[in-house]
N, C-alpha and C positions, 0 to 999 in steps of 0.2 A: 503492500499501499502508499509506503513511504518512498516507493522509487514511483511510481505512478505520479505522487505530487511534484516532484522532484521536477520529474518529467514533464510535466503541464507548466510548472511555472518556468523552465528552461524555453520552452516553446511560445508560451505569451510571450517571454522577454524578447525572443528575437523577433518577433512580429510587430515589436513594441519599435526595437533599434530598428529595425527595416522603414517605418513608416516615416520614422525621424531622422532617416540617411536619405531617405528620396528628395535630388534636387543637391544636395549639399557641396557637389565638389564642380560643378558646372565653370564656376571661374575660373578652374584650372585648366579649362580650353581656351582661355586667352593666350597662353603659353606659344598657342599654333600660330600668334600671328607675329610675333618676333621675325624678324627676317635677323640671315647670317649674321649682318653685324650685330644687331640688338642681341642676341644670346651673347656675344663674345664682352660685352656693354656690364656685366654685375649689376642683373637687376632681380632685388629682393623681394620674394612673393609676401606685401605686409599682411600681416594677421584683421587687418578691417575688413579683408575683401569679403563679400557676402552670393551665399546663391540661394534659391530656391523656388518654390514654385508660384508659378504665378496666373493671374486669370489674363487669356486672349484679351489683346484691346486694350487694358488700360493703361494709367500711368504709374510708375512706382517711383519713391522719394527715398534716398538714403544719405546718410551723412559720414561722412569721417573727419579725422585731425590731418593735418598738413603742419608739419614745424620747419621751422627755419634749421636750413643745411640741409635742405635734402630734395631732391628731384623727385616728379612724382611721372607715375605713366598709367593712366586708368584707362582702363579698356572692358565693354561691355563684350557678352559672349551669351547666345542661346542654343538650345538643343534640338533648332527646328532647321533642317536641314532647307527650304524651301527660302526662308528668310536670311538670307545671309547677313544683311546688314541691319541694326536695333538702332532708334533713332536714339540721341542722346545729351544729356546736356550738364556742364558742369559750371558750379554759381558758387556765387559766395555774399557775404554781410558786406556792404558798405555805411561808412556814417556822413550824410549830407545835412547841409542846412537846407531850411527851405522856413519861405514866408507863412506864415498863417493867416487866416482871414482878419487880423487885427494890424497886419505889418509889422509883427515881433517876429522874431528869426527864434527858428524849433532847429531843434536835432534830432533828426530819424534816421533811423534803422531801415536798408532798402537792399533790396537783392539782386543784384547783379552777376547776369549770365558773362562768365568767360567764352566758354566755347561754347557751339552748336552747331553738332555735326551734317545737319540738314545744311547748311548753309556752308561748312566743309568740303561737300560732295561725297559726306556718310562715310568718312575715315570713322574709324571703330575706338581710335584710341588718342588720348591727346597726353602730349606731356609739357608739365610745365611745376614751375619753382613758385615759395614765397619767398618772401621778406620778414615776414613775423610768423608763427604759431596761429596758426586760425580755423575755423570750420568750415567744410565746404557742403556741398550738398551736389548730388549726382541724380536727374531726374532722369527717369528710363520709362520711355513706350513700350510697352510690349508690342510683337509682332500679333495684329488681328487673323491671319492664316496660317495655316500647315499645321505638322500636327509633329506633336513633340516624341523623340526617338527614346524617350523611357517608357518602356513597356508598357506601364503603369498610367499614364500619364496619355499613353495613344489618341482613346476615344473619348477625353475629356475635352472642355474649355479651358485647360491647365497645360503651363509650359516649362521647361528649368530656363532659368536666366538666371545670371553671371555677371556681377562686377567687379575684377581684379583692379586692385592698386596695388603697384609694384613702385619701389624705392629706390634710391643708390644716394650717398654721400656724393655731394659738389664739391667741386674745388676750390679753395680759397683762393681768390687773387687778391693782390694788393696786401696792405699793411695787415 
């Protein structure tokens, strides 16, 4: 009896682990976007990279922190074969001065888009660095058509999507 209970608990654990593991490594497909020259430049996969199952045709946003002194490469991937390109934007918040209705100056935080791949020929990655540590936003539009290569998602309205963040130390120039 004890063996049957342990076997049942083991099978249930495997089912739960498998359910949570769905689409967890999709962002690793972005390494295939590296050319021969990029592979030799020591890009490290950042632990802020994320993957998951998302509903087709929807838009999702994720945030990550970029640190001063590093160069970043943000890439998007999906497991849908027919959708080679994914729409995405990279943005950050900036502080601006605005006049209110009474003519007084007010300070507001506004979102500024740094990169939009629809305006850049559907490029699937962007390389940037920042002069200070700050929060960045990646907005991803999930393809509305196509089916997932994950057999659990083939006949559903969801696909696997990933945002991979790579980083490397920048060279210090000057004093």
